[in-house]
N, CA, C and O of each residue as an XYZ file, in Angstrom:
452
protein
N     110.545    124.987     70.971
C     109.884    124.901     72.279
C     110.414    123.708     73.055
O     110.737    122.654     72.507
N     110.483    123.924     74.314
C     110.979    122.893     75.210
C     109.828    122.037     75.680
O     108.800    122.574     76.093
N     109.958    120.754     75.634
C     108.860    119.889     76.104
C     108.789    119.908     77.628
O     109.821    119.936     78.298
N     107.609    119.892     78.162
C     107.404    119.887     79.597
C     107.782    118.544     80.184
O     107.637    117.511     79.530
N     108.266    118.553     81.413
C     108.649    117.309     82.059
C     107.418    116.607     82.629
O     107.475    115.420     82.948
N     106.325    117.320     82.758
C     105.104    116.725     83.265
C     104.130    116.525     82.112
O     103.991    117.382     81.240
N     103.470    115.393     82.125
C     102.451    115.168     81.109
C     101.169    115.874     81.526
O     101.031    116.284     82.679
N     100.266    116.013     80.628
C      99.011    116.721     80.896
C      98.230    116.061     81.996
O      97.483    116.740     82.700
N      98.368    114.783     82.175
C      97.583    114.107     83.209
C      98.199    114.296     84.597
O      97.509    114.113     85.600
N      99.502    114.664     84.678
C     100.184    114.820     85.967
C     100.055    116.225     86.554
O     100.348    116.414     87.735
N      99.625    117.215     85.770
C      99.510    118.583     86.254
C      98.247    118.729     87.070
O      97.165    118.341     86.628
N      98.381    119.294     88.274
C      97.230    119.492     89.149
C      96.682    120.890     88.896
O      97.253    121.875     89.366
N      95.609    120.983     88.176
C      95.015    122.293     87.843
C      93.914    122.699     88.794
O      93.393    123.808     88.683
N      93.548    121.853     89.709
C      92.450    122.191     90.619
C      92.928    123.104     91.746
O      92.110    123.800     92.347
N      94.204    123.122     92.046
C      94.712    123.884     93.197
C      95.572    125.068     92.755
O      96.350    125.579     93.561
N      95.460    125.522     91.508
C      96.338    126.590     91.045
C      96.072    127.941     91.723
O      97.019    128.715     91.864
N      94.851    128.275     92.151
C      94.712    129.549     92.878
C      95.467    129.537     94.202
O      96.064    130.551     94.562
N      95.463    128.452     94.926
C      96.195    128.367     96.188
C      97.704    128.414     95.943
O      98.446    129.038     96.702
N      98.154    127.736     94.861
C      99.570    127.776     94.533
C     100.004    129.181     94.139
O     101.081    129.622     94.540
N      99.209    129.880     93.377
C      99.514    131.253     92.981
C      99.552    132.171     94.211
O     100.443    133.010     94.345
N      98.590    132.001     95.088
C      98.565    132.824     96.309
C      99.776    132.532     97.194
O     100.347    133.457     97.772
N     100.175    131.271     97.310
C     101.369    130.930     98.083
C     102.637    131.533     97.463
O     103.516    132.022     98.173
N     102.714    131.491     96.148
C     103.865    132.075     95.475
C     103.932    133.582     95.688
O     105.000    134.123     95.974
N     102.807    134.253     95.553
C     102.751    135.697     95.757
C     103.123    136.029     97.202
O     103.895    136.956     97.448
N     102.592    135.297     98.129
C     102.891    135.520     99.549
C     104.371    135.318     99.829
O     104.969    136.096    100.572
N     104.973    134.285     99.247
C     106.381    134.009     99.440
C     107.252    135.135     98.875
O     108.236    135.529     99.501
N     106.900    135.649     97.707
C     107.656    136.723     97.090
C     107.532    138.012     97.906
O     108.526    138.695     98.150
N     106.304    138.341     98.328
C     106.095    139.550     99.127
C     106.835    139.445    100.463
O     107.417    140.433    100.913
N     106.828    138.295    101.097
C     107.542    138.120    102.353
C     109.041    138.264    102.163
O     109.721    138.845    103.009
N     109.561    137.745    101.066
C     110.982    137.863    100.790
C     111.372    139.327    100.577
O     112.397    139.771    101.095
N     110.575    140.075     99.829
C     110.871    141.494     99.601
C     110.770    142.262    100.903
O     111.592    143.136    101.178
N     109.769    141.942    101.704
C     109.598    142.615    103.008
C     110.776    142.358    103.922
O     111.259    143.275    104.584
N     111.244    141.119    103.968
C     112.382    140.762    104.832
C     113.654    141.505    104.412
O     114.486    141.835    105.258
N     113.810    141.769    103.100
C     115.016    142.403    102.615
C     114.951    143.929    102.720
O     115.996    144.580    102.694
N     113.787    144.503    102.834
C     113.684    145.966    102.880
C     113.220    146.481    104.239
O     113.903    147.301    104.853
N     112.109    146.026    104.700
C     111.526    146.537    105.942
C     112.287    146.065    107.168
O     112.417    146.807    108.141
N     112.786    144.847    107.132
C     113.518    144.303    108.296
C     114.714    145.147    108.674
O     114.814    145.551    109.832
N     115.636    145.438    107.755
C     116.786    146.287    108.126
C     116.363    147.708    108.541
O     116.979    148.304    109.425
N     115.323    148.244    107.909
C     114.861    149.599    108.263
C     114.333    149.613    109.692
O     114.615    150.545    110.446
N     113.584    148.613    110.064
C     113.056    148.527    111.438
C     114.190    148.389    112.425
O     114.170    149.007    113.490
N     115.187    147.579    112.080
C     116.337    147.393    112.982
C     117.102    148.711    113.151
O     117.494    149.056    114.266
N     117.318    149.448    112.059
C     118.034    150.721    112.147
C     117.267    151.735    112.979
O     117.865    152.476    113.760
N     115.970    151.776    112.822
C     115.159    152.730    113.599
C     115.184    152.360    115.076
O     115.202    153.243    115.933
N     115.184    151.092    115.376
C     115.276    150.675    116.789
C     116.597    151.142    117.410
O     116.603    151.617    118.545
N     117.712    151.016    116.686
C     119.007    151.477    117.190
C     119.014    152.990    117.381
O     119.553    153.486    118.370
N     118.426    153.721    116.450
C     118.373    155.183    116.567
C     117.564    155.586    117.795
O     117.987    156.450    118.562
N     116.413    154.970    117.983
C     115.562    155.305    119.133
C     116.268    154.951    120.441
O     116.213    155.726    121.396
N     116.917    153.816    120.499
C     117.637    153.440    121.713
C     118.793    154.400    121.990
O     119.034    154.762    123.142
N     119.505    154.810    120.951
C     120.594    155.764    121.129
C     120.108    157.114    121.607
O     120.707    157.714    122.500
N     119.020    157.601    121.017
C     118.470    158.883    121.464
C     117.992    158.818    122.910
O     118.164    159.765    123.677
N     117.397    157.702    123.264
C     116.958    157.524    124.643
C     118.135    157.535    125.612
O     118.065    158.164    126.668
N     119.226    156.836    125.253
C     120.394    156.820    126.123
C     121.051    158.208    126.221
O     121.528    158.586    127.291
N     121.079    158.957    125.131
C     121.624    160.307    125.189
C     120.766    161.181    126.101
O     121.294    161.925    126.927
N     119.444    161.089    125.952
C     118.553    161.889    126.782
C     118.717    161.547    128.250
O     118.801    162.446    129.086
N     118.762    160.281    128.575
C     118.932    159.874    129.971
C     120.302    160.303    130.491
O     120.423    160.732    131.638
N     121.332    160.188    129.653
C     122.675    160.604    130.070
C     122.741    162.086    130.378
O     123.370    162.482    131.359
N     122.108    162.910    129.564
C     122.101    164.350    129.807
C     121.350    164.662    131.107
O     121.800    165.486    131.904
N     120.222    164.010    131.313
C     119.464    164.236    132.561
C     120.279    163.831    133.789
O     120.293    164.550    134.789
N     120.950    162.696    133.720
C     121.764    162.243    134.857
C     122.910    163.214    135.110
O     123.220    163.514    136.262
N     123.546    163.711    134.042
C     124.660    164.674    134.199
C     124.162    165.952    134.875
O     124.820    166.477    135.774
N     123.020    166.445    134.449
C     122.485    167.664    135.059
C     122.143    167.443    136.525
O     122.449    168.284    137.371
N     121.517    166.330    136.823
C     121.174    166.063    138.225
C     122.429    165.875    139.084
O     122.452    166.284    140.244
N     123.465    165.261    138.522
C     124.704    165.126    139.295
C     125.376    166.484    139.561
O     125.911    166.705    140.647
N     125.350    167.380    138.587
C     125.909    168.722    138.804
C     125.112    169.471    139.867
O     125.690    170.135    140.728
N     123.807    169.367    139.810
C     122.971    170.032    140.827
C     123.250    169.461    142.205
O     123.390    170.209    143.172
N     123.333    168.127    142.303
C     123.622    167.487    143.597
C     124.994    167.869    144.115
O     125.182    168.065    145.316
N     125.962    167.976    143.195
C     127.308    168.362    143.605
C     127.332    169.801    144.165
O     127.998    170.076    145.163
N     126.606    170.694    143.512
C     126.524    172.073    144.023
C     125.893    172.083    145.397
O     126.359    172.791    146.289
N     124.845    171.311    145.579
C     124.170    171.299    146.894
C     125.093    170.725    147.970
O     125.157    171.259    149.077
N     125.803    169.650    147.657
C     126.695    169.053    148.644
C     127.827    170.009    148.994
O     128.154    170.176    150.169
N     128.418    170.625    148.006
C     129.498    171.579    148.267
C     128.988    172.768    149.078
O     129.675    173.254    149.977
N     127.788    173.231    148.757
C     127.206    174.363    149.478
C     127.009    174.034    150.966
O     127.217    174.883    151.833
N     126.608    172.800    151.241
C     126.366    172.407    152.636
C     127.688    172.311    153.394
O     127.745    172.691    154.564
N     128.729    171.823    152.776
C     129.981    171.568    153.494
C     131.018    172.697    153.409
O     132.093    172.575    153.996
N     130.727    173.781    152.702
C     131.681    174.914    152.717
C     131.613    175.611    154.053
O     130.521    175.819    154.582
N     132.735    175.972    154.604
C     132.723    176.635    155.929
C     132.219    178.074    155.793
O     132.695    178.837    154.953
N     131.245    178.426    156.639
C     130.674    179.778    156.638
C     131.669    180.805    157.123
O     131.575    181.977    156.761
N     132.622    180.387    157.937
C     133.603    181.349    158.439
C     134.524    181.844    157.318
O     135.051    182.953    157.402
N     134.720    181.054    156.293
C     135.608    181.426    155.209
C     134.880    182.152    154.090
O     135.420    183.099    153.519
N     133.650    181.721    153.762
C     132.919    182.269    152.611
C     131.700    183.101    152.999
O     131.050    183.656    152.113
N     131.367    183.212    154.262
C     130.186    183.960    154.677
C     128.968    183.067    154.771
O     129.020    181.882    154.444
N     127.860    183.661    155.226
C     126.644    182.866    155.421
C     125.997    182.443    154.097
O     125.430    181.355    154.002
N     126.080    183.284    153.103
C     125.460    182.973    151.816
C     126.567    182.664    150.811
O     127.082    183.560    150.143
N     126.922    181.392    150.715
C     128.073    181.014    149.883
C     127.706    180.060    148.753
O     128.522    179.229    148.353
N     126.501    180.171    148.242
C     126.120    179.346    147.103
C     126.975    179.746    145.896
O     127.289    178.904    145.054
N     127.352    181.021    145.810
C     128.200    181.480    144.710
C     129.519    180.722    144.679
O     130.055    180.432    143.609
N     130.039    180.402    145.866
C     131.309    179.664    145.932
C     131.137    178.229    145.434
O     132.008    177.693    144.749
N     130.003    177.612    145.786
C     129.740    176.258    145.307
C     129.575    176.248    143.784
O     130.061    175.341    143.108
N     128.894    177.252    143.256
C     128.755    177.360    141.803
C     130.108    177.578    141.147
O     130.367    177.044    140.068
N     130.968    178.351    141.781
C     132.316    178.594    141.216
C     133.145    177.317    141.236
O     133.837    177.003    140.268
N     133.072    176.581    142.341
C     133.867    175.348    142.483
C     133.444    174.309    141.430
O     134.288    173.599    140.883
N     132.142    174.226    141.152
C     131.658    173.263    140.157
C     131.794    173.826    138.751
O     132.134    173.089    137.826
N     131.535    175.116    138.573
C     131.526    175.700    137.236
C     132.867    175.922    136.628
O     133.006    175.851    135.407
N     133.886    176.196    137.448
C     135.215    176.478    136.903
C     135.827    175.288    136.150
O     136.347    175.472    135.050
N     135.779    174.074    136.714
C     136.309    172.937    135.933
C     135.502    172.664    134.647
O     136.073    172.294    133.622
N     134.192    172.847    134.710
C     133.382    172.669    133.507
C     133.718    173.717    132.460
O     133.781    173.414    131.269
N     133.936    174.957    132.907
C     134.311    176.037    131.996
C     135.660    175.746    131.354
O     135.826    175.921    130.147
N     136.616    175.305    132.149
C     137.950    174.999    131.623
C     137.911    173.810    130.651
O     138.617    173.813    129.643
N     137.100    172.810    130.947
C     136.954    171.687    130.022
C     136.343    172.147    128.705
O     136.735    171.668    127.641
N     135.399    173.061    128.764
C     134.825    173.614    127.545
C     135.842    174.389    126.728
O     135.858    174.306    125.500
N     136.691    175.144    127.415
C     137.744    175.885    126.702
C     138.723    174.939    126.013
O     139.148    175.196    124.886
N     139.082    173.846    126.685
C     140.010    172.864    126.101
C     139.370    172.244    124.859
O     140.017    172.128    123.819
N     138.114    171.849    124.966
C     137.426    171.253    123.834
C     137.276    172.253    122.679
O     137.379    171.875    121.512
N     137.039    173.497    123.000
C     136.921    174.528    121.979
C     138.248    174.733    121.273
O     138.272    174.951    120.061
N     139.355    174.668    122.006
C     140.675    174.823    121.393
C     141.038    173.652    120.493
O     141.801    173.821    119.541
N     140.501    172.461    120.779
C     140.836    171.264    119.992
C     139.956    171.089    118.753
O     140.196    170.181    117.957
N     138.968    171.920    118.580
C     138.082    171.740    117.435
C     138.825    172.080    116.153
O     139.812    172.815    116.156
N     138.325    171.527    115.066
C     138.901    171.781    113.763
C     137.981    172.743    113.028
O     136.791    172.461    112.880
N     138.509    173.884    112.559
C     137.650    174.849    111.873
C     137.205    174.289    110.520
O     137.908    173.508    109.878
N     136.017    174.720    110.120
C     135.471    174.297    108.842
C     136.176    175.087    107.735
O     136.199    176.316    107.790
N     136.753    174.409    106.726
C     137.444    175.141    105.669
C     136.460    175.956    104.836
O     135.320    175.549    104.611
N     136.932    177.120    104.383
C     136.092    177.971    103.501
C     135.983    177.327    102.135
O     136.912    176.680    101.653
N     134.821    177.519    101.521
C     134.612    176.908    100.208
C     134.697    177.932     99.122
O     134.546    177.598     97.946
């Protein structure tokens, strides 16, 4: 057995419940900081990313709608007729369609298992 560095008269036994509680609290806080802290940080990044994606999609849709409206207003009626919303949809939709075809051609097929 190893002899204690403190003699029996130097040990403070009156405050051991507070010391035990402090030790338990310190251990629990350390475990919490190592587990819950990174999880909370990761969830915050995921929520912020989803929010930005949602806002980006909404802005893109609103910009396409505004572009169709602007093109519809400024298309000459003498060339396309009085009801030429179809032409505005074609002008905006054709580049989007072609971009989709290009992206579809660049995809990598999933290998069969």
